[in-house]
MARNUBA-151530 format. One line per field, with one value per residue (C-alpha): residue in three letters; x, y, z. Coordinates in steps of 0.5 Angstrom, whole numbers, plus 2048, in hexadecimal, padded with zeros to 3 digits. Example, Ala and Ser with C-alpha at 12.3 -4.5 7.8 and 13.67 -1.06 7.14 Angstrom:
BEGIN
residuo = ALA_SER
xx = 819_81B
yy = 7F7_7FE
zz = 810_80E
//
This chain:
BEGIN
residuo = MET_ILE_ALA_GLN_THR_PRO_ASP_PRO_PRO_TYR_TYR_ALA_VAL_ILE_PHE_SER_SER_ILE_LYS_SER_PRO_GLU_GLU_GLN_ASP_GLU_TYR_ALA_GLU_MET_ALA_GLU_ARG_MET_VAL_GLU_LEU_ALA_THR_LEU_GLN_PRO_GLY_PHE_LEU_GLY_VAL_GLU_SER_ALA_ARG_ASN_GLU_LEU_GLY_ILE_THR_VAL_SER_TYR_TRP_LYS_ASN_LEU_ASP_ALA_ILE_ARG_GLN_TRP_LYS_GLN_HIS_THR_GLU_HIS_LEU_LEU_ALA_GLN_GLN_LYS_GLY_ARG_GLU_SER_TRP_TYR_ALA_ASN_TYR_LYS_THR_ARG_ILE_CYS_LYS_VAL_GLU_ARG_ASP_TYR_ASP_PHE_GLU_LYS_GLU_SER_ILE_GLY_PRO_SER_HIS_SER
xx = 7EA_7ED_7F0_7EE_7F4_7F5_7F7_7FE_804_804_808_807_80B_80A_80B_80C_80D_80D_80C_810_80E_80F_80A_806_803_802_802_7FB_7FB_801_7FF_7F9_7FC_801_7FB_7F8_7FE_800_7F9_7FB_802_802_802_7FF_7FA_7F7_7F9_7F7_7F9_7F8_7FB_7FC_802_805_803_803_801_801_801_800_804_804_80C_812_813_80C_80F_816_812_80E_814_817_810_812_80D_80E_815_813_80F_814_819_814_813_81A_81B_814_80F_812_816_817_815_816_814_813_812_80F_80D_806_805_7FF_7F9_7F2_7EC_7E6_7DF_7D9_7D3_7CE_7C8_7C2_7BD_7B9_7B2_7AE
yy = 7F9_7F7_7FD_7FE_7FE_7FF_7FA_7F8_7FA_7FE_7FD_7FA_7FC_7F7_7F9_7F3_7F5_7F2_7F8_7F8_7F7_7FE_804_805_80C_80F_809_808_810_810_80A_80D_814_810_80D_814_817_811_812_819_817_817_810_80D_808_805_801_7FB_7F9_7F4_7F3_7EE_7EC_7ED_7F3_7F3_7FA_7FA_800_801_806_808_807_807_80F_810_80B_80F_815_812_80F_816_81A_81E_81B_814_815_816_810_80C_80F_80E_807_805_808_806_802_7FC_7F7_7F4_7F6_7F5_7F9_7F6_7F9_7F5_7F6_7F3_7F0_7ED_7ED_7EA_7EA_7E6_7EA_7E6_7E8_7EC_7E8_7ED_7EC_7E5_7E5_7E0
zz = 7FF_7F8_7F4_7ED_7E9_7E2_7DC_7DD_7DD_7E4_7EA_7F1_7F7_7FD_804_809_810_817_81C_822_829_82B_82C_825_827_820_81C_819_818_814_810_80F_80D_808_804_804_801_7FC_7F9_7F7_7F4_7EC_7EA_7F0_7EE_7F4_7FB_7FF_806_80B_812_817_81A_813_810_808_804_7FC_7F9_7F1_7ED_7E6_7E5_7E9_7E9_7EC_7F2_7F2_7F3_7F9_7FC_7FD_7FF_805_80A_807_809_810_811_80E_813_819_816_817_81E_821_81D_81A_81C_815_80E_807_801_7FA_7F3_7EE_7E7_7E6_7DF_7E0_7E4_7E4_7E9_7EB_7EE_7F0_7ED_7F2_7F3_7F3_7F9_7F8_7F7_7FA
//
């Protein structure tokens, strides 16, 4: 699902990752928990995520302070540590200011009447 964000400006944290070949026990559970916790954080605006060989998660935030607070959340710190130790072969985090956004949504067509 595409996150519903407010009018810019706001911030995006782009987390790109490649999983390690090691055991991925608890990964899905922890990823779900991180989204659950992030939604409770002041300044959180939404999240979008996709994974194949490359995983990309984009979280949206009101400001840089909200991002800093999330980065220091106790459970998030534990997940970061576990990610470096076990889950990821490689990852990169980018923080961007969204200055413009636009969208498209195809109109719903009701049931046809013949």
